[in-house]
PDB file as gemmi writes it, atoms N, CA and C in Angstrom:
CRYST1    1.000    1.000    1.000  90.00  90.00  90.00 P 1                      
ATOM      1  N   UNK A   1      -2.313 -28.905   6.254  1.00  0.00           N  
ATOM      2  CA  UNK A   1      -1.525 -27.824   7.026  1.00  0.00           C  
ATOM      3  C   UNK A   1      -0.490 -27.341   6.467  1.00  0.00           C  
ATOM      4  N   UNK A   2       0.428 -27.965   5.684  1.00  0.00           N  
ATOM      5  CA  UNK A   2       1.661 -27.425   5.121  1.00  0.00           C  
ATOM      6  C   UNK A   2       1.305 -26.667   3.849  1.00  0.00           C  
ATOM      7  N   UNK A   3       0.247 -27.103   2.911  1.00  0.00           N  
ATOM      8  CA  UNK A   3      -0.331 -26.317   2.025  1.00  0.00           C  
ATOM      9  C   UNK A   3      -1.180 -24.780   2.133  1.00  0.00           C  
ATOM     10  N   UNK A   4      -1.873 -24.814   3.322  1.00  0.00           N  
ATOM     11  CA  UNK A   4      -2.010 -23.573   4.065  1.00  0.00           C  
ATOM     12  C   UNK A   4      -1.105 -22.734   4.076  1.00  0.00           C  
ATOM     13  N   UNK A   5      -0.059 -23.362   4.944  1.00  0.00           N  
ATOM     14  CA  UNK A   5       0.849 -22.644   5.285  1.00  0.00           C  
ATOM     15  C   UNK A   5       2.061 -21.726   3.848  1.00  0.00           C  
ATOM     16  N   UNK A   6       2.349 -22.867   3.051  1.00  0.00           N  
ATOM     17  CA  UNK A   6       2.669 -22.187   1.871  1.00  0.00           C  
ATOM     18  C   UNK A   6       2.044 -21.481   1.245  1.00  0.00           C  
ATOM     19  N   UNK A   7       0.761 -20.982   0.994  1.00  0.00           N  
ATOM     20  CA  UNK A   7      -0.278 -20.274   0.452  1.00  0.00           C  
ATOM     21  C   UNK A   7      -0.504 -19.243   1.211  1.00  0.00           C  
ATOM     22  N   UNK A   8       0.143 -19.215   2.357  1.00  0.00           N  
ATOM     23  CA  UNK A   8      -0.283 -17.587   3.013  1.00  0.00           C  
ATOM     24  C   UNK A   8       1.543 -17.195   2.925  1.00  0.00           C  
ATOM     25  N   UNK A   9       2.233 -17.828   3.085  1.00  0.00           N  
ATOM     26  CA  UNK A   9       3.376 -17.096   2.912  1.00  0.00           C  
ATOM     27  C   UNK A   9       3.442 -16.512   1.282  1.00  0.00           C  
ATOM     28  N   UNK A  10       2.830 -17.477   0.240  1.00  0.00           N  
ATOM     29  CA  UNK A  10       2.869 -16.793  -0.872  1.00  0.00           C  
ATOM     30  C   UNK A  10       2.338 -15.706  -1.094  1.00  0.00           C  
ATOM     31  N   UNK A  11       1.139 -15.424  -0.395  1.00  0.00           N  
ATOM     32  CA  UNK A  11       0.333 -14.004  -0.275  1.00  0.00           C  
ATOM     33  C   UNK A  11       1.196 -12.942   0.186  1.00  0.00           C  
ATOM     34  N   UNK A  12       1.747 -13.653   1.157  1.00  0.00           N  
ATOM     35  CA  UNK A  12       2.564 -12.194   2.383  1.00  0.00           C  
ATOM     36  C   UNK A  12       3.444 -11.979   1.466  1.00  0.00           C  
ATOM     37  N   UNK A  13       4.243 -12.686   0.449  1.00  0.00           N  
ATOM     38  CA  UNK A  13       5.352 -12.549  -0.251  1.00  0.00           C  
ATOM     39  C   UNK A  13       5.251 -11.150  -1.204  1.00  0.00           C  
ATOM     40  N   UNK A  14       3.771 -11.774  -2.049  1.00  0.00           N  
ATOM     41  CA  UNK A  14       3.152 -11.233  -3.122  1.00  0.00           C  
ATOM     42  C   UNK A  14       2.877  -9.303  -2.631  1.00  0.00           C  
ATOM     43  N   UNK A  15       2.201  -9.553  -1.501  1.00  0.00           N  
ATOM     44  CA  UNK A  15       1.945  -7.980  -0.880  1.00  0.00           C  
ATOM     45  C   UNK A  15       3.118  -7.142  -0.391  1.00  0.00           C  
ATOM     46  N   UNK A  16       4.306  -7.887  -0.344  1.00  0.00           N  
ATOM     47  CA  UNK A  16       5.490  -7.095   0.331  1.00  0.00           C  
ATOM     48  C   UNK A  16       6.115  -6.655  -1.003  1.00  0.00           C  
ATOM     49  N   UNK A  17       6.270  -7.811  -1.770  1.00  0.00           N  
ATOM     50  CA  UNK A  17       6.763  -6.976  -2.846  1.00  0.00           C  
ATOM     51  C   UNK A  17       6.080  -6.057  -3.992  1.00  0.00           C  
ATOM     52  N   UNK A  18       4.663  -5.801  -3.973  1.00  0.00           N  
ATOM     53  CA  UNK A  18       3.598  -4.730  -4.816  1.00  0.00           C  
ATOM     54  C   UNK A  18       4.065  -3.716  -3.951  1.00  0.00           C  
ATOM     55  N   UNK A  19       4.301  -3.755  -2.471  1.00  0.00           N  
ATOM     56  CA  UNK A  19       4.571  -2.315  -1.607  1.00  0.00           C  
ATOM     57  C   UNK A  19       5.704  -2.081  -1.593  1.00  0.00           C  
ATOM     58  N   UNK A  20       6.821  -2.609  -1.684  1.00  0.00           N  
ATOM     59  CA  UNK A  20       8.183  -2.435  -1.264  1.00  0.00           C  
ATOM     60  C   UNK A  20       9.196  -2.842  -2.142  1.00  0.00           C  
ATOM     61  N   UNK A  21       8.749  -3.577  -3.109  1.00  0.00           N  
ATOM     62  CA  UNK A  21      10.342  -3.867  -3.950  1.00  0.00           C  
ATOM     63  C   UNK A  21      10.274  -2.812  -5.288  1.00  0.00           C  
ATOM     64  N   UNK A  22      11.396  -1.799  -5.423  1.00  0.00           N  
ATOM     65  CA  UNK A  22      11.338  -1.028  -6.744  1.00  0.00           C  
ATOM     66  C   UNK A  22      11.094  -1.375  -8.294  1.00  0.00           C  
ATOM     67  N   UNK A  23      10.554  -0.254  -8.415  1.00  0.00           N  
ATOM     68  CA  UNK A  23       9.880  -0.508 -10.016  1.00  0.00           C  
ATOM     69  C   UNK A  23      11.345  -0.443 -10.841  1.00  0.00           C  
ATOM     70  N   UNK A  24      11.549  -1.167 -11.797  1.00  0.00           N  
ATOM     71  CA  UNK A  24      12.613  -0.959 -12.076  1.00  0.00           C  
ATOM     72  C   UNK A  24      12.094  -0.384 -14.116  1.00  0.00           C  
ATOM     73  N   UNK A  25      12.919  -0.002 -14.813  1.00  0.00           N  
ATOM     74  CA  UNK A  25      12.358   0.818 -15.786  1.00  0.00           C  
ATOM     75  C   UNK A  25      12.003   2.041 -15.926  1.00  0.00           C  
ATOM     76  N   UNK A  26      11.628   2.743 -14.578  1.00  0.00           N  
ATOM     77  CA  UNK A  26      10.850   3.968 -14.583  1.00  0.00           C  
ATOM     78  C   UNK A  26      12.065   4.769 -13.680  1.00  0.00           C  
ATOM     79  N   UNK A  27      12.846   5.780 -14.521  1.00  0.00           N  
ATOM     80  CA  UNK A  27      14.089   6.362 -13.931  1.00  0.00           C  
ATOM     81  C   UNK A  27      13.076   7.563 -12.875  1.00  0.00           C  
ATOM     82  N   UNK A  28      13.953   7.707 -11.880  1.00  0.00           N  
ATOM     83  CA  UNK A  28      13.550   9.305 -11.022  1.00  0.00           C  
ATOM     84  C   UNK A  28      14.011  10.462 -11.747  1.00  0.00           C  
ATOM     85  N   UNK A  29      13.313  11.330 -11.422  1.00  0.00           N  
ATOM     86  CA  UNK A  29      13.390  12.725 -12.374  1.00  0.00           C  
ATOM     87  C   UNK A  29      13.721  13.373 -11.458  1.00  0.00           C  
ATOM     88  N   UNK A  30      15.224  13.770 -11.343  1.00  0.00           N  
ATOM     89  CA  UNK A  30      15.894  14.729 -10.728  1.00  0.00           C  
ATOM     90  C   UNK A  30      15.391  15.953 -10.397  1.00  0.00           C  
ATOM     91  N   UNK A  31      15.385  16.893 -12.299  1.00  0.00           N  
ATOM     92  CA  UNK A  31      14.834  17.763 -12.277  1.00  0.00           C  
ATOM     93  C   UNK A  31      13.473  17.680 -13.431  1.00  0.00           C  
ATOM     94  N   UNK A  32      12.327  17.773 -12.492  1.00  0.00           N  
ATOM     95  CA  UNK A  32      11.075  17.977 -13.005  1.00  0.00           C  
ATOM     96  C   UNK A  32      11.157  18.605 -14.377  1.00  0.00           C  
ATOM     97  N   UNK A  33      11.057  18.043 -15.416  1.00  0.00           N  
ATOM     98  CA  UNK A  33      11.075  18.929 -16.821  1.00  0.00           C  
ATOM     99  C   UNK A  33       9.574  18.536 -17.288  1.00  0.00           C  
ATOM    100  N   UNK A  34       8.635  19.684 -17.702  1.00  0.00           N  
ATOM    101  CA  UNK A  34       7.163  19.012 -18.432  1.00  0.00           C  
ATOM    102  C   UNK A  34       7.765  19.421 -19.967  1.00  0.00           C  
ATOM    103  N   UNK A  35       7.464  18.048 -20.456  1.00  0.00           N  
ATOM    104  CA  UNK A  35       7.252  18.200 -22.047  1.00  0.00           C  
ATOM    105  C   UNK A  35       5.790  18.603 -22.328  1.00  0.00           C  
ATOM    106  N   UNK A  36       5.483  18.840 -23.932  1.00  0.00           N  
ATOM    107  CA  UNK A  36       3.926  18.752 -24.011  1.00  0.00           C  
ATOM    108  C   UNK A  36       3.770  17.628 -24.245  1.00  0.00           C  
ATOM    109  N   UNK A  37       2.081  17.567 -24.373  1.00  0.00           N  
ATOM    110  CA  UNK A  37       1.928  16.194 -23.927  1.00  0.00           C  
ATOM    111  C   UNK A  37       2.000  15.307 -22.825  1.00  0.00           C  
ATOM    112  N   UNK A  38       2.823  15.639 -21.996  1.00  0.00           N  
ATOM    113  CA  UNK A  38       3.054  14.717 -20.614  1.00  0.00           C  
ATOM    114  C   UNK A  38       1.926  14.863 -19.564  1.00  0.00           C  
ATOM    115  N   UNK A  39       1.420  14.144 -19.033  1.00  0.00           N  
ATOM    116  CA  UNK A  39       0.460  14.263 -17.934  1.00  0.00           C  
ATOM    117  C   UNK A  39       1.054  13.619 -16.501  1.00  0.00           C  
ATOM    118  N   UNK A  40       1.398  15.027 -15.665  1.00  0.00           N  
ATOM    119  CA  UNK A  40       1.808  15.092 -14.480  1.00  0.00           C  
ATOM    120  C   UNK A  40       0.608  14.573 -12.979  1.00  0.00           C  
ATOM    121  N   UNK A  41       0.676  13.218 -12.762  1.00  0.00           N  
ATOM    122  CA  UNK A  41      -0.520  12.592 -11.768  1.00  0.00           C  
ATOM    123  C   UNK A  41       0.088  12.690 -10.396  1.00  0.00           C  
ATOM    124  N   UNK A  42      -0.410  13.519  -9.648  1.00  0.00           N  
ATOM    125  CA  UNK A  42      -0.013  13.850  -8.150  1.00  0.00           C  
ATOM    126  C   UNK A  42      -0.816  12.879  -7.194  1.00  0.00           C  
ATOM    127  N   UNK A  43       0.192  11.454  -6.706  1.00  0.00           N  
ATOM    128  CA  UNK A  43      -0.961  10.648  -6.269  1.00  0.00           C  
ATOM    129  C   UNK A  43      -0.928  10.881  -4.640  1.00  0.00           C  
ATOM    130  N   UNK A  44      -0.260  11.949  -4.364  1.00  0.00           N  
ATOM    131  CA  UNK A  44      -0.287  11.954  -2.628  1.00  0.00           C  
ATOM    132  C   UNK A  44      -1.842  12.901  -2.336  1.00  0.00           C  
ATOM    133  N   UNK A  45      -1.495  12.616  -1.133  1.00  0.00           N  
ATOM    134  CA  UNK A  45      -3.186  12.678  -0.581  1.00  0.00           C  
ATOM    135  C   UNK A  45      -3.710  14.369  -0.367  1.00  0.00           C  
ATOM    136  N   UNK A  46      -4.643  14.835  -0.824  1.00  0.00           N  
ATOM    137  CA  UNK A  46      -5.222  15.687  -0.974  1.00  0.00           C  
ATOM    138  C   UNK A  46      -4.792  17.226  -0.029  1.00  0.00           C  
ATOM    139  N   UNK A  47      -4.450  16.587   1.186  1.00  0.00           N  
ATOM    140  CA  UNK A  47      -3.892  17.718   1.903  1.00  0.00           C  
ATOM    141  C   UNK A  47      -2.317  18.025   1.719  1.00  0.00           C  
ATOM    142  N   UNK A  48      -1.724  16.931   1.364  1.00  0.00           N  
ATOM    143  CA  UNK A  48      -0.389  17.117   1.198  1.00  0.00           C  
ATOM    144  C   UNK A  48       0.170  17.945  -0.138  1.00  0.00           C  
ATOM    145  N   UNK A  49      -1.227  17.339  -1.428  1.00  0.00           N  
ATOM    146  CA  UNK A  49      -1.052  18.440  -2.356  1.00  0.00           C  
ATOM    147  C   UNK A  49      -1.590  19.700  -2.164  1.00  0.00           C  
ATOM    148  N   UNK A  50      -2.106  20.115  -1.543  1.00  0.00           N  
ATOM    149  CA  UNK A  50      -3.057  21.132  -1.679  1.00  0.00           C  
ATOM    150  C   UNK A  50      -1.874  22.030  -0.847  1.00  0.00           C  
ATOM    151  N   UNK A  51      -1.146  21.619   0.530  1.00  0.00           N  
ATOM    152  CA  UNK A  51      -0.299  22.546   1.041  1.00  0.00           C  
ATOM    153  C   UNK A  51       0.835  22.702   0.108  1.00  0.00           C  
ATOM    154  N   UNK A  52       1.587  21.979  -0.752  1.00  0.00           N  
ATOM    155  CA  UNK A  52       2.617  21.674  -1.564  1.00  0.00           C  
ATOM    156  C   UNK A  52       2.328  21.805  -3.507  1.00  0.00           C  
ATOM    157  N   UNK A  53       1.465  22.258  -3.852  1.00  0.00           N  
ATOM    158  CA  UNK A  53       1.006  22.050  -4.877  1.00  0.00           C  
ATOM    159  C   UNK A  53       2.394  21.999  -6.055  1.00  0.00           C  
ATOM    160  N   UNK A  54       2.080  20.982  -7.064  1.00  0.00           N  
ATOM    161  CA  UNK A  54       3.000  21.078  -7.957  1.00  0.00           C  
ATOM    162  C   UNK A  54       2.258  21.705  -9.422  1.00  0.00           C  
ATOM    163  N   UNK A  55       2.609  22.751  -9.947  1.00  0.00           N  
ATOM    164  CA  UNK A  55       1.879  23.651 -10.712  1.00  0.00           C  
ATOM    165  C   UNK A  55       1.768  22.257 -12.212  1.00  0.00           C  
ATOM    166  N   UNK A  56       0.617  22.068 -12.702  1.00  0.00           N  
ATOM    167  CA  UNK A  56       0.385  21.254 -14.084  1.00  0.00           C  
ATOM    168  C   UNK A  56      -0.199  19.867 -13.259  1.00  0.00           C  
ATOM    169  N   UNK A  57       0.338  19.822 -12.614  1.00  0.00           N  
ATOM    170  CA  UNK A  57      -0.157  18.173 -12.236  1.00  0.00           C  
ATOM    171  C   UNK A  57      -1.567  18.066 -11.942  1.00  0.00           C  
ATOM    172  N   UNK A  58      -2.005  16.965 -12.164  1.00  0.00           N  
ATOM    173  CA  UNK A  58      -3.512  16.489 -11.491  1.00  0.00           C  
ATOM    174  C   UNK A  58      -3.321  15.818 -10.437  1.00  0.00           C  
ATOM    175  N   UNK A  59      -4.572  16.291  -9.431  1.00  0.00           N  
ATOM    176  CA  UNK A  59      -4.133  15.280  -8.221  1.00  0.00           C  
ATOM    177  C   UNK A  59      -5.187  14.169  -8.234  1.00  0.00           C  
ATOM    178  N   UNK A  60      -4.535  12.804  -8.139  1.00  0.00           N  
ATOM    179  CA  UNK A  60      -5.517  11.819  -7.540  1.00  0.00           C  
ATOM    180  C   UNK A  60      -4.853  10.842  -6.861  1.00  0.00           C  
ATOM    181  N   UNK A  61      -5.022  11.519  -5.745  1.00  0.00           N  
ATOM    182  CA  UNK A  61      -4.702  10.337  -4.810  1.00  0.00           C  
ATOM    183  C   UNK A  61      -4.847   8.613  -4.917  1.00  0.00           C  
ATOM    184  N   UNK A  62      -3.968   8.263  -4.132  1.00  0.00           N  
ATOM    185  CA  UNK A  62      -3.591   6.738  -4.240  1.00  0.00           C  
ATOM    186  C   UNK A  62      -4.544   5.800  -3.832  1.00  0.00           C  
ATOM    187  N   UNK A  63      -5.864   6.253  -2.886  1.00  0.00           N  
ATOM    188  CA  UNK A  63      -6.720   5.939  -2.723  1.00  0.00           C  
ATOM    189  C   UNK A  63      -7.859   5.851  -3.914  1.00  0.00           C  
ATOM    190  N   UNK A  64      -7.663   7.062  -4.598  1.00  0.00           N  
ATOM    191  CA  UNK A  64      -8.552   7.079  -5.917  1.00  0.00           C  
ATOM    192  C   UNK A  64      -8.448   6.492  -6.932  1.00  0.00           C  
ATOM    193  N   UNK A  65      -7.193   6.503  -7.260  1.00  0.00           N  
ATOM    194  CA  UNK A  65      -6.652   6.081  -8.444  1.00  0.00           C  
ATOM    195  C   UNK A  65      -6.934   5.168  -9.300  1.00  0.00           C  
ATOM    196  N   UNK A  66      -7.559   4.055  -8.513  1.00  0.00           N  
ATOM    197  CA  UNK A  66      -8.112   2.809  -9.217  1.00  0.00           C  
ATOM    198  C   UNK A  66      -9.259   3.172  -9.689  1.00  0.00           C  
ATOM    199  N   UNK A  67     -10.225   3.836  -9.145  1.00  0.00           N  
ATOM    200  CA  UNK A  67     -11.541   4.212  -9.362  1.00  0.00           C  
ATOM    201  C   UNK A  67     -11.662   5.368 -10.609  1.00  0.00           C  
ATOM    202  N   UNK A  68     -10.545   6.387 -10.483  1.00  0.00           N  
ATOM    203  CA  UNK A  68     -10.512   7.447 -11.139  1.00  0.00           C  
ATOM    204  C   UNK A  68      -9.713   7.014 -12.824  1.00  0.00           C  
ATOM    205  N   UNK A  69      -9.134   5.711 -12.999  1.00  0.00           N  
ATOM    206  CA  UNK A  69      -8.218   5.693 -14.190  1.00  0.00           C  
ATOM    207  C   UNK A  69      -8.668   5.640 -15.095  1.00  0.00           C  
ATOM    208  N   UNK A  70      -9.968   6.282 -15.351  1.00  0.00           N  
ATOM    209  CA  UNK A  70     -10.630   6.471 -16.792  1.00  0.00           C  
ATOM    210  C   UNK A  70     -10.237   7.866 -17.069  1.00  0.00           C  
ATOM    211  N   UNK A  71      -9.803   8.728 -15.971  1.00  0.00           N  
ATOM    212  CA  UNK A  71      -9.354  10.159 -16.198  1.00  0.00           C  
ATOM    213  C   UNK A  71      -8.495  10.190 -16.723  1.00  0.00           C  
ATOM    214  N   UNK A  72      -7.537   9.431 -16.793  1.00  0.00           N  
ATOM    215  CA  UNK A  72      -5.766   9.154 -17.386  1.00  0.00           C  
ATOM    216  C   UNK A  72      -5.840   8.206 -18.852  1.00  0.00           C  
ATOM    217  N   UNK A  73      -5.817   9.155 -19.567  1.00  0.00           N  
ATOM    218  CA  UNK A  73      -5.907   8.756 -21.172  1.00  0.00           C  
ATOM    219  C   UNK A  73      -4.518   8.366 -21.465  1.00  0.00           C  
ATOM    220  N   UNK A  74      -4.299   7.404 -22.349  1.00  0.00           N  
ATOM    221  CA  UNK A  74      -2.999   6.941 -22.994  1.00  0.00           C  
ATOM    222  C   UNK A  74      -2.085   8.129 -23.527  1.00  0.00           C  
ATOM    223  N   UNK A  75      -1.522   8.834 -22.537  1.00  0.00           N  
ATOM    224  CA  UNK A  75      -0.228   9.448 -22.461  1.00  0.00           C  
ATOM    225  C   UNK A  75       0.701   8.975 -21.890  1.00  0.00           C  
ATOM    226  N   UNK A  76       2.053   9.550 -21.990  1.00  0.00           N  
ATOM    227  CA  UNK A  76       3.082   9.797 -21.042  1.00  0.00           C  
ATOM    228  C   UNK A  76       2.694  10.204 -19.933  1.00  0.00           C  
ATOM    229  N   UNK A  77       3.104   9.505 -18.797  1.00  0.00           N  
ATOM    230  CA  UNK A  77       2.644   9.667 -17.559  1.00  0.00           C  
ATOM    231  C   UNK A  77       3.921  10.001 -16.352  1.00  0.00           C  
ATOM    232  N   UNK A  78       4.162  11.234 -15.527  1.00  0.00           N  
ATOM    233  CA  UNK A  78       4.899  11.114 -14.522  1.00  0.00           C  
ATOM    234  C   UNK A  78       4.190  11.434 -13.446  1.00  0.00           C  
ATOM    235  N   UNK A  79       4.546  10.463 -12.174  1.00  0.00           N  
ATOM    236  CA  UNK A  79       4.241  10.251 -11.037  1.00  0.00           C  
ATOM    237  C   UNK A  79       4.881  10.957  -9.951  1.00  0.00           C  
ATOM    238  N   UNK A  80       4.136  11.847  -9.247  1.00  0.00           N  
ATOM    239  CA  UNK A  80       4.343  12.278  -8.068  1.00  0.00           C  
ATOM    240  C   UNK A  80       3.891  11.778  -6.946  1.00  0.00           C  
ATOM    241  N   UNK A  81       4.856  11.620  -5.850  1.00  0.00           N  
ATOM    242  CA  UNK A  81       4.274  11.091  -4.606  1.00  0.00           C  
ATOM    243  C   UNK A  81       5.331  11.158  -3.370  1.00  0.00           C  
ATOM    244  N   UNK A  82       4.530  11.082  -2.504  1.00  0.00           N  
ATOM    245  CA  UNK A  82       5.631  11.442  -1.169  1.00  0.00           C  
ATOM    246  C   UNK A  82       6.732  10.767  -0.906  1.00  0.00           C  
ATOM    247  N   UNK A  83       6.008   9.113  -0.826  1.00  0.00           N  
ATOM    248  CA  UNK A  83       7.441   8.056  -0.058  1.00  0.00           C  
ATOM    249  C   UNK A  83       7.209   7.276  -1.535  1.00  0.00           C  
ATOM    250  N   UNK A  84       7.978   6.370  -1.036  1.00  0.00           N  
ATOM    251  CA  UNK A  84       8.307   5.227  -2.108  1.00  0.00           C  
ATOM    252  C   UNK A  84       7.372   3.879  -2.407  1.00  0.00           C  
ATOM    253  N   UNK A  85       6.492   4.122  -1.016  1.00  0.00           N  
ATOM    254  CA  UNK A  85       4.961   3.302  -1.236  1.00  0.00           C  
ATOM    255  C   UNK A  85       4.374   3.970  -1.947  1.00  0.00           C  
ATOM    256  N   UNK A  86       3.917   4.782  -1.839  1.00  0.00           N  
ATOM    257  CA  UNK A  86       3.194   5.378  -2.832  1.00  0.00           C  
ATOM    258  C   UNK A  86       3.289   5.585  -4.304  1.00  0.00           C  
ATOM    259  N   UNK A  87       4.907   5.506  -4.395  1.00  0.00           N  
ATOM    260  CA  UNK A  87       5.191   5.890  -5.857  1.00  0.00           C  
ATOM    261  C   UNK A  87       5.264   3.854  -6.450  1.00  0.00           C  
ATOM    262  N   UNK A  88       5.575   3.264  -5.609  1.00  0.00           N  
ATOM    263  CA  UNK A  88       5.465   1.870  -6.293  1.00  0.00           C  
ATOM    264  C   UNK A  88       3.978   1.428  -6.633  1.00  0.00           C  
ATOM    265  N   UNK A  89       3.397   1.756  -5.596  1.00  0.00           N  
ATOM    266  CA  UNK A  89       1.624   1.205  -5.700  1.00  0.00           C  
ATOM    267  C   UNK A  89       1.379   1.812  -7.243  1.00  0.00           C  
ATOM    268  N   UNK A  90       1.197   3.168  -6.813  1.00  0.00           N  
ATOM    269  CA  UNK A  90       0.932   4.041  -7.948  1.00  0.00           C  
ATOM    270  C   UNK A  90       1.183   3.680  -9.380  1.00  0.00           C  
ATOM    271  N   UNK A  91       2.837   3.435  -9.578  1.00  0.00           N  
ATOM    272  CA  UNK A  91       2.975   3.411 -10.960  1.00  0.00           C  
ATOM    273  C   UNK A  91       2.401   1.607 -11.331  1.00  0.00           C  
ATOM    274  N   UNK A  92       2.878   0.602 -10.260  1.00  0.00           N  
ATOM    275  CA  UNK A  92       2.353  -0.570 -10.740  1.00  0.00           C  
ATOM    276  C   UNK A  92       0.809  -0.526 -10.953  1.00  0.00           C  
ATOM    277  N   UNK A  93      -0.121   0.124 -10.811  1.00  0.00           N  
ATOM    278  CA  UNK A  93      -1.580   0.367 -10.742  1.00  0.00           C  
ATOM    279  C   UNK A  93      -1.646   1.083 -12.229  1.00  0.00           C  
ATOM    280  N   UNK A  94      -1.048   1.729 -12.456  1.00  0.00           N  
ATOM    281  CA  UNK A  94      -1.188   2.930 -13.816  1.00  0.00           C  
ATOM    282  C   UNK A  94      -0.712   1.433 -15.067  1.00  0.00           C  
ATOM    283  N   UNK A  95       0.468   1.033 -14.501  1.00  0.00           N  
ATOM    284  CA  UNK A  95       1.350  -0.295 -15.570  1.00  0.00           C  
ATOM    285  C   UNK A  95       0.318  -1.064 -15.902  1.00  0.00           C  
ATOM    286  N   UNK A  96      -0.471  -1.898 -14.714  1.00  0.00           N  
ATOM    287  CA  UNK A  96      -1.312  -2.616 -14.972  1.00  0.00           C  
ATOM    288  C   UNK A  96      -2.471  -2.536 -15.831  1.00  0.00           C  
ATOM    289  N   UNK A  97      -2.966  -1.252 -15.934  1.00  0.00           N  
ATOM    290  CA  UNK A  97      -3.761  -0.665 -16.645  1.00  0.00           C  
ATOM    291  C   UNK A  97      -3.345  -0.246 -17.951  1.00  0.00           C  
ATOM    292  N   UNK A  98      -2.427  -1.005 -18.254  1.00  0.00           N  
ATOM    293  CA  UNK A  98      -1.921  -0.014 -19.757  1.00  0.00           C  
ATOM    294  C   UNK A  98      -1.296   1.212 -19.772  1.00  0.00           C  
ATOM    295  N   UNK A  99      -0.942   1.807 -19.267  1.00  0.00           N  
ATOM    296  CA  UNK A  99      -0.286   2.755 -18.941  1.00  0.00           C  
ATOM    297  C   UNK A  99       1.016   3.149 -19.188  1.00  0.00           C  
ATOM    298  N   UNK A 100       1.541   4.029 -20.074  1.00  0.00           N  
ATOM    299  CA  UNK A 100       3.347   4.069 -19.889  1.00  0.00           C  
ATOM    300  C   UNK A 100       3.360   5.504 -18.915  1.00  0.00           C  
ATOM    301  N   UNK A 101       4.672   4.952 -18.083  1.00  0.00           N  
ATOM    302  CA  UNK A 101       4.887   5.754 -16.744  1.00  0.00           C  
ATOM    303  C   UNK A 101       6.055   5.957 -17.405  1.00  0.00           C  
ATOM    304  N   UNK A 102       6.742   7.223 -17.678  1.00  0.00           N  
ATOM    305  CA  UNK A 102       7.766   7.875 -18.171  1.00  0.00           C  
ATOM    306  C   UNK A 102       8.981   7.810 -17.049  1.00  0.00           C  
ATOM    307  N   UNK A 103       8.466   8.153 -15.839  1.00  0.00           N  
ATOM    308  CA  UNK A 103       9.735   8.364 -14.596  1.00  0.00           C  
ATOM    309  C   UNK A 103       8.291   8.880 -13.274  1.00  0.00           C  
ATOM    310  N   UNK A 104       9.130   9.130 -12.353  1.00  0.00           N  
ATOM    311  CA  UNK A 104       8.769   9.548 -10.798  1.00  0.00           C  
ATOM    312  C   UNK A 104       9.296  10.567 -10.372  1.00  0.00           C  
ATOM    313  N   UNK A 105       8.798  11.446  -9.252  1.00  0.00           N  
ATOM    314  CA  UNK A 105       9.458  12.129  -8.501  1.00  0.00           C  
ATOM    315  C   UNK A 105       8.769  12.119  -7.059  1.00  0.00           C  
ATOM    316  N   UNK A 106       9.707  12.150  -5.988  1.00  0.00           N  
ATOM    317  CA  UNK A 106       9.475  11.943  -4.707  1.00  0.00           C  
ATOM    318  C   UNK A 106       9.445  13.112  -4.028  1.00  0.00           C  
ATOM    319  N   UNK A 107       8.329  13.972  -3.436  1.00  0.00           N  
ATOM    320  CA  UNK A 107       8.497  15.223  -2.782  1.00  0.00           C  
ATOM    321  C   UNK A 107       9.596  14.842  -1.572  1.00  0.00           C  
ATOM    322  N   UNK A 108       9.683  14.113  -0.930  1.00  0.00           N  
ATOM    323  CA  UNK A 108      10.621  14.272   0.191  1.00  0.00           C  
ATOM    324  C   UNK A 108      11.858  13.921  -0.359  1.00  0.00           C  
ATOM    325  N   UNK A 109      12.418  14.008  -1.494  1.00  0.00           N  
ATOM    326  CA  UNK A 109      13.661  13.687  -2.163  1.00  0.00           C  
ATOM    327  C   UNK A 109      14.474  14.913  -1.162  1.00  0.00           C  
ATOM    328  N   UNK A 110      15.478  14.864  -1.427  1.00  0.00           N  
ATOM    329  CA  UNK A 110      16.227  16.619  -1.042  1.00  0.00           C  
ATOM    330  C   UNK A 110      15.961  16.744  -2.221  1.00  0.00           C  
ATOM    331  N   UNK A 111      16.488  16.433  -3.770  1.00  0.00           N  
ATOM    332  CA  UNK A 111      16.942  17.087  -5.054  1.00  0.00           C  
ATOM    333  C   UNK A 111      15.927  17.819  -5.251  1.00  0.00           C  
ATOM    334  N   UNK A 112      14.562  17.311  -4.773  1.00  0.00           N  
ATOM    335  CA  UNK A 112      13.412  18.021  -4.962  1.00  0.00           C  
ATOM    336  C   UNK A 112      13.162  19.328  -4.282  1.00  0.00           C  
ATOM    337  N   UNK A 113      13.761  19.576  -3.214  1.00  0.00           N  
ATOM    338  CA  UNK A 113      13.851  20.877  -2.540  1.00  0.00           C  
ATOM    339  C   UNK A 113      14.799  21.792  -3.112  1.00  0.00           C  
ATOM    340  N   UNK A 114      15.496  21.239  -3.809  1.00  0.00           N  
ATOM    341  CA  UNK A 114      16.611  22.014  -4.502  1.00  0.00           C  
ATOM    342  C   UNK A 114      15.731  22.976  -5.850  1.00  0.00           C  
ATOM    343  N   UNK A 115      15.186  21.827  -6.408  1.00  0.00           N  
ATOM    344  CA  UNK A 115      14.576  22.288  -7.680  1.00  0.00           C  
ATOM    345  C   UNK A 115      13.418  23.631  -7.350  1.00  0.00           C  
ATOM    346  N   UNK A 116      12.398  22.794  -6.438  1.00  0.00           N  
ATOM    347  CA  UNK A 116      11.534  24.549  -5.786  1.00  0.00           C  
ATOM    348  C   UNK A 116      11.949  25.012  -5.328  1.00  0.00           C  
ATOM    349  N   UNK A 117      13.092  25.622  -4.468  1.00  0.00           N  
ATOM    350  CA  UNK A 117      13.567  26.712  -4.008  1.00  0.00           C  
ATOM    351  C   UNK A 117      13.804  27.642  -4.626  1.00  0.00           C  
ATOM    352  N   UNK A 118      13.146  28.952  -4.313  1.00  0.00           N  
ATOM    353  CA  UNK A 118      13.146  30.129  -4.912  1.00  0.00           C  
ATOM    354  C   UNK A 118      15.055  30.614  -5.250  1.00  0.00           C  
ATOM    355  N   UNK A 119      15.060  31.011  -5.987  1.00  0.00           N  
ATOM    356  CA  UNK A 119      16.788  31.296  -6.438  1.00  0.00           C  
ATOM    357  C   UNK A 119      16.894  32.619  -6.052  1.00  0.00           C  
TER     358      UNK A 119                                                      
END                                                                             
């Protein structure tokens, strides 16, 4: 019984780590600058991405990212997500498949509103 409890605790801790523990080594891009040959992956839902589109990004919602990973070829990738949960899961999935994630941007971040606001 003790082994079952320890096993369940380890599984629960793994899921909490994968969802909520921040990704180290992948910086937040305060001002999203697009370089040549960089792929922007928007992991937000279709509704969120269509209501607030990001120019030059490819929308692959997080729910479809695993089955459409072959569409993302070995390039430098920036992830655009709505919140930290989407960011953590999306970056971990991309890194697990051997892709280099150079940075991320959260659309709910206040600095993102400053960048996209008309001047």
